[in-house]
C-alpha positions in Angstrom: -0.1 0.1 -0.2 2.7 2.7 1.0 4.9 1.5 -2.2 1.6 2.5 -4.3 1.0 5.5 -2.8 4.9 6.6 -3.2 4.6 5.5 -7.3 1.4 7.4 -7.6 2.9 10.7 -6.1 6.4 10.1 -8.2 4.6 9.7 -11.4 1.6 11.9 -10.7 -1.0 9.4 -11.1 -3.4 11.6 -8.1 -7.1 11.3 -8.7 -7.3 15.0 -9.3 -5.4 14.1 -12.8 -8.5 11.3 -13.7 -10.8 14.2 -12.7 -9.1 16.7 -15.4 -8.4 13.8 -17.7 -12.5 13.0 -17.6 -13.9 16.4 -17.2 -11.0 19.0 -19.1 -13.8 21.7 -19.1 -14.1 21.8 -15.4 -11.0 21.0 -13.9 -8.3 23.5 -14.5 -4.8 22.6 -15.8 -3.3 24.6 -12.5 -4.3 22.5 -9.4 -5.9 25.0 -7.0 -4.4 25.6 -3.7 -7.0 23.9 -1.4 -6.8 20.8 -3.8 -3.0 20.7 -3.4 -3.8 20.9 0.4 -6.1 17.6 0.0 -3.3 16.0 -1.6 -0.6 16.9 0.9 -3.3 15.5 3.4 -3.6 12.6 1.8 0.0 11.8 1.8 0.1 12.7 5.8 -2.1 9.7 6.0 0.0 7.6 4.1 2.7 8.9 6.5 0.7 8.0 9.6 -0.1 4.4 8.6 3.6 3.6 8.1 4.5 5.5 11.4 1.6 2.8 13.0 3.0 -0.1 10.9 6.6 0.9 12.0 5.2 1.4 16.0 3.4 -1.9 15.9 6.6 -4.0 14.7 8.7 -2.3 17.2 6.8 -3.0 20.1 6.2 -6.9 18.8 10.2 -6.7 18.3 10.8 -6.3 22.0 8.0 -8.5 23.3 5.9 -5.7 24.5 2.4 -7.4 23.8 -0.3 -5.2 25.2 1.3 -2.2 23.4 1.9 -4.3 20.2 -1.9 -4.8 20.1 -2.5 -1.4 20.8 -0.8 -0.5 17.8 -1.5 -2.9 15.6 -5.4 -1.6 16.2 -4.1 2.2 15.4 -2.5 0.5 12.2 -5.8 -1.2 11.3 -7.3 2.1 11.8 -5.3 3.7 9.8 -5.6 1.5 6.7 -10.0 1.3 7.2 -10.4 4.9 5.9 -10.0 3.5 2.4 -13.1 1.4 2.5 -15.3 3.8 4.3 -14.0 6.6 1.8 -15.4 4.3 -0.8 -18.4 3.9 0.7 -19.3 7.4 1.5 -18.2 8.5 -1.7 -21.2 7.5 -4.0 -23.5 8.3 -1.2 -22.0 12.2 -0.9 -22.2 12.6 -4.6 -26.2 11.6 -5.0 -26.9 13.4 -1.9 -25.1 16.8 -2.9 -27.4 16.0 -6.4 -30.2 16.1 -4.6 -29.8 19.3 -2.5 -28.3 21.3 -5.3 -30.3 20.0 -7.9 -27.9 19.4 -10.5 -25.0 17.1 -11.9 -21.5 18.4 -10.2 -18.8 19.3 -12.1 -15.6 17.4 -12.4 -13.6 20.2 -10.5 -16.5 19.6 -7.3 -16.2 15.5 -7.7 -12.6 15.8 -7.8 -13.0 17.7 -4.0 -15.2 15.1 -2.5 -13.0 12.6 -3.8 -10.6 13.9 -1.5 -12.9 15.3 1.3 -14.1 12.4 1.9 -11.0 10.1 2.2 -9.7 12.9 4.6 -13.1 12.6 6.5 -12.8 9.1 6.3 -9.4 8.8 7.9 -10.4 10.9 10.5 -13.5 9.1 11.3 -11.5 5.7 11.5 -8.7 7.2 13.4 -11.2 8.7 16.2 -13.0 5.6 16.1 -9.9 3.5 17.2 -8.9 5.9 19.4 -12.2 6.0 21.3 -12.3 2.1 21.2 -8.8 2.2 22.7 -9.5 4.8 25.6 -13.4 3.6 26.5 -13.5 -0.3 25.4 -10.5 -2.0 25.2 -9.4 -3.8 28.3 -6.5 -6.2 28.5 -8.8 -9.1 27.9 -10.8 -7.4 24.7 -7.0 -6.6 23.5 -6.4 -10.5 23.9 -9.8 -11.4 22.0 -9.7 -9.1 19.5 -5.9 -10.1 18.5 -7.1 -13.8 17.9 -5.3 -15.1 20.7 -6.8 -17.9 22.7 -7.1 -17.6 26.9 -10.7 -17.5 27.6 -11.0 -20.6 30.1 -7.3 -20.8 31.1 -5.1 -20.6 34.0 -3.1 -17.6 34.0 -0.2 -19.5 33.9 -1.0 -21.0 30.5 -1.9 -17.3 29.5 1.3 -15.9 30.3 2.8 -18.9 28.9 0.9 -18.2 25.5 1.7 -14.4 25.3 
């Protein structure tokens, strides 16, 4: 995933370019400042994804099991934004078409694509943090990470962890 995003950036294959190709009359050749900011935000999201992967690996390497599980949940949430964006994108487009009473132009569609991505990232990361702070007890983290342990003695669980 990370290598793909780097490649997209190196080859300038951002979705904005796709919208420009599909809607040349609507999407300006010079990328507007807000669009550049949204593209940069998308790249920052990828940086957070890489950071959480590294911290997950590092905690696992030093056998900090609970820390590893916590970072693994953060890493999972850092990647789930893509699924939420893809789900929300057609709903957002349809809703705006109804509210505005017209089809969206190419630039509007490009903005919605990036705004849906940034919004989805915020939602999944905040959702993950809320889960970790409000719901994730050590036993929940053990079950969530697929570690068998329910019904085992404390000694057996320590040996397994």
